[in-house]
N, C-alpha and C positions, 0 to 999 in steps of 0.2 A: 515475867510471864507467870511464874508460880504464884506470886502474890495477887495477880490480877484475876485469877480464877481459883476457886476453892472447892473442896468437896467435903460434905458432912454426911454422916450416916446415922440413921435412927431406925434400928430394927430393919424392916424390909424396905425402907425408903432411903434412897441416896439423893442428896441435893447437890446439884452443880450450881455454884454461886458466882456470878460475875461481880468482881470486887474492885472496880475502878470508879467509885461513886463520884469522885471529883471530876471525872471526865465523862460522866453520863454512861459509864460502862462501855465506852467505845472500845472495840476489840482490835488491837494490833495483830498482825499476822501470827506472831509468836504466841500470843495469848489464845488465839483461835486454835492453834495447834495443841496447846496445853489443854484447852477445853475438850478437844476430841480425845486426848490421852486419858483424861479423867472419865469421859464417857465410856471408853473401853474398859477402864478399871472397874467401873460400876457394872458393866455388862459381865465381866469375868468373876465378879463377886457372887458366889452362889447364895448368899444370904439376901441379896438385893432382888426385889421383885418389881419395883417401879422407881423411875428417876424423875425428879422435879428439877426443872431449869428455871432459875430466877436471878434477879439482879438486886444488889444493894444500892441504897440511896434513892434519889429522886426518879430514876428512870431504869427501865429494864435494859435497854441497849439503844444508843443513838447511832449505831452503825459501825463501820470499819473506822480505824484510826486514819485520819487524813494524812498524817505525816508518813505513814507506811505506804498509802496509796500513791502519794506524790513521789516518794522516793522510788518505789518499785517500778512505776511506769514512766519515770524520767521527768516528771513535771517540776521537780525541785532543783534540777541540775543546770537549768539554763539561766542566763542573766536576764534581768528585766528588759523587755522589748525584743528579746531574741527567741527563736523557736527552740523548744527543748529537743534534745537528740531523740530520734525515733528508735525504739527498741526493735530488734529483729522479731519476726513472727514466732520463731522458735522460743525466744525468751518470754514473750507474752504467753504463749501456750503453756510453758512450764509453770508460770505463776498461776494460771487459771485452772490447770489440771489439779494443782494442789488445793486451791480454794474450793473448786467444785467437789473434790473428794471429801473435804471437811463437811460441807453441807450434806452431801449424800450419806455420810456416816450417821447423821442424826435421822435421816429418813429411814435408813436400813438398820437402825439400832436393834440389838437382839431383845431388848426389853422395852416396855412402854415408857414413853417420855411425856410428861405434862409440863407445858410452859405456863409460868405464873407471870403475867405481864402487867406492867404499870408505867406511868410516866410516858416517855417517848419510846417508840419502837419503830425504827427505820433501818434501812440497809441490811447488814447481816443479821440484825435483830429480827426483822420481820421475815427474813428468809427462814430462820430457824423455827419461828412460830408456824410458818406455813407447812413445814415438812414433818414436824413432830406429831405424835399420835393425838394428843388432846391439848387444848389451850383454854385458859380462863384468864380474863382480863378485868381490870377496874373500869368503871364507866368513864373515868376521866382520861384514860389512856389515849395518846395521840399517835395514830399510825399514819404512815405514808410510804409510797414507793416513789422516792424523789430522784431516782437515778438519772432520768433524762434531764431534770432541772440542774443536775450537777455535771452536765456535758458528757454524759455517758448514754448508751443506747438502750438502757433498761435491763431488767433481769433477763438472763438467758438460762441459767443453770437448771431451774425447775419450772420453766415456763409451761410445760405440759401439765404439771400439777396445778398451776394457777388456772389454766383453761378449764380443767376438769372441775376444780372447786368453785370457780366464780362464773363460768361460762365465758366464751370467747369475747363477747362484746364488753362485759364488765372487766375482764382482765385487761383488755386494751385501754379502757377508760382509766383504770388505776395507774397503768404505766405511762400513758401519754400525758395525763394531767398532773400527776404527782400530788394531788390535793390531800390534805390531812383529813382524817375521819376518826371518830371516837369509838369507845368500846361498844356502845349499843349498835352502831353501824357495822362494826366488825362482826358482831354476832349475826346481824341481819344478812350479811353477804357470805357467811360461812367461814370467815377467817378464824374465829374462835368458837368454841362450843357454848360458852356462857360468858356474859358480861355481868358483873355484880357491883354493888356499892363498894367504894374504895375500902371502907372499913371491914368488909366481909371477904376480901380477896384471899388473905392468908388462910382463914378458917375453911373457906370453900375448897381451896387447893388441897389442904390437908385431909379434908373429908373425902375428896375424890381419890387421893393417893391411897388412903386406907381402904377404900372400896375396891380399887384395883388389886391391892395387895391381898385381899381375901381369896383371890383365885389361886389355884395350884401353880407351882413354878413351871412345870412342864407345859401346862395349858397356856400360860402367858407367853413363854418363849416360842412354842410351836405355833401359836396363834399369830404371833408377830412375824414369824418366818413365812407362814402362808400368806399373810398380808403383803409382805415384800414380793412374794412370787406373783401375786395378783397385780401389783404395780408394774412388775416386769412384763407381764402378759399384755398389759395395756400400752406398753411402750414408754411408760413414765421413767423407769429406771434407765433405759437406754438413752432417753432424751438428755440426761445429764452429760453424756459424752459429747453430743452435739452442742450442748450449752457451753461446754468448756471452750470449744472452738469459737462459738458465737461470742463469748465474752472476750476472747483475744481480739476479735474483730471490733466488738462494740466499744472497747477502750482505745481504739485507734481511729478516732473521729477526726476528719479534716474540717477545720473551722473556716467558714466564710467570714468576710469582714464584719457583717452585722450579727453574727452569732454570739451568744453569751458564753464565754469560756470560764467556768467557775475556777478551775485550777490555775489558769493564767492570772485571774483576778486575785486569787488567794496568794499566789507567789509574789505579785507586784504590790498588793495593798493590804494583805493580811486576811485572816479567816473571817473576822467580824464584817469587814467591808465587803468581802466576797459574798457572804450570805445576804447582806443588805442589797448588793447589786443584783443578786439572783432574784430576791423577792420583788425588787422594783421592776425587773425585766418581765416578771410573770404577773404583775399586780392586776392587769386588766382581766386576766383569766381567773384569778383567785383573790378576791378582796381580803380574805383572812391572812 
């Protein structure tokens, strides 16, 4: 977990770096915990004014680690052809309170966070981009909310934030279809502040971080605190707690015989075959 997430500090800028490039920076639960620990470390460092969240390698973050998900929710403990054991609701809620709290930590961070996004950005990756203060991506970035295509019921933790950001109809479209979209489209719908040419991404983020860092420390921290209060007054902060319960229910889907079950396919045939099966199942909806 310590090697999978790193922190670097350069004057008033702290950089949280996802460091599993060989896995597309997929985040195991322990690495997500470590990421939040480093976020708090940067928050507590009085020299730091702004935090940049980025990933090494070809992608920002391809989502949660499937091994962790399968193990945590019991998908990996059943023999092929047999039903996995059902977790108790209290066990599911314990997992999801922890996961939701980690996402909420970034929404309510004491200092501004800028996401620097490239490559693939899905799952927990897109969640973090949606809740941080600012986000800049490369034109070639591939975003998607693929949760329902993975046999889950879609994002629940910060659904209220998505509805406010995208509008209720667009939020439902993103979650129901799970289609990929690029950086320019992400800017158009308000997921990111700016989409730039791939070669300009690093320089643009550094320019924005330096611009934020010109503000007074008290102004930045108190401004962020008031922002968090405004989110709470809109009900967005409180919706996280409902989202934790919702996620416990959303991961407890009953499958009908003709439903595509990604985790069952992954268990029986492997990850690559499961993705192929998923894409084939949805091919009429999304030719890409």
